[in-house]
Residue, then its C-alpha position, 0 to 999 in steps of 0.5 A: x178139073x173137067x169143065x161141066x156143060x152148063x148150056x147145050x143147044x141142039x139144032x135150035x130153031x125159032x120161027x115167027x109167023x107174021x101175017x102168014x109170012x114166016x121169019x126164021x130168027x134162029x136157024x139151027x144153032x148147036x153149041x155148048x157153054x161150060x162152067x165158069x165161061x165169060x162169053x158174049x153173043x154178038x151180031x147186028x140187029x136181026x142176027x137172032x141174039x136176043x131170041x137165042x138168049x130168050x130160048x136159053x132162058x126159057x122166056x121163049x119156046x123153040x120151034x124145033x131143037x132142044x135147050x139143056x141147062x145143067x143137064x135138064x131139058x128146059x125147052x120141054x118145061x112149062x108153067x110152074x116147073x119152068x118158073x121154079x127152074x129159072x128162079x133157082x138156076x138163072x140170074x138175069x141182068x137187063x139193060x133197064x135194071x128192072x128194080x122194083x121202085x117201092x122196095x129198098x136195095x135190100x128188099x130188091x136183092x132178097x126178093x128171089x131168096x124170099x121166093x125160095x123160102x130162105x130164112x130171114x137171117x140168112x137172107x140178110x147175111x147174104x145181102x150184106x155180103x154181096x153188097x160188099x162184093x159189088x161195092x155198095x155197102x151201107x146202101x141197103x135201105x135206099x130206094x132205086x130212085x136214090x141211086x145212080x144208074x151204075x149203082x142200080x145196075x150193081x144192085x141188079x147184078x147183086x140180085x142176079x147172083x145172091x141166090x147162087x144160080x148156075x148161070x147169069x144171063x146179061x142182055x146189054x147190061x152196059x147199054x144205059x151207062x156211060x163208058x166209064x161206069x160200064x167199064x167199072x161194072x164189067x171189071x166187077x163182073x169179071x172179078x165175080x166170075x173169077x172168084x165164084x166160078x159162075x157162068x156169064x153169058x152176055x148178049x151185046x153190041x158193046x165193044x168193051x164186053x167183046x174185048x173182055x169176053x173169053x169167048x166170042x160167039x158171032x151170030x148172023x142171020x140166025x146162025x153161028x158165023x164165028x165162035x172164037x176162044x181167046 
């Protein structure tokens, strides 16, 4: 089966201006990521990896070049069109979990589906199923403060995946976890990647993620230094 191109960037450039000085965070990156990849973007601080992830997700706009996701030119999208596209196509996992503290686990996970007008019974069904997949069955009525860091990150992953997006973008998802919990979480994400075929793209410093990634893209000074398939 042919792999579908999920992300395509062409000559992607991002320049920031600070006190009249220009700083190029990304200097012309062209690459493709196909469906089902488990890929890590790595590099030292200042290499451009967070900017690159922000450009891919539409959280930032390129100075030059294009970003296509699912054959849609998102680098040209704005406002509601962009936020609707992100909602329906991209799941986000951050190092700080970003759960809403006043909501229960179930309410946090179903939040995106609520915005998508998914019926209540289907939302509940999907939440129960994904909680089982991430090993948190029975915790749907707890609030984030009643969970450990690892459990909160599992909820964040469940929330990212429950609406069946094309792409999961994970920015340093293990940064706030100890190595044992980080390893457990990665195993879980790898299994979910293999069973659902969902595409995972990480930005990370974590050796464990680098070891498990099937493709490793190393950035240096805003350019791709190496691109290795394992």
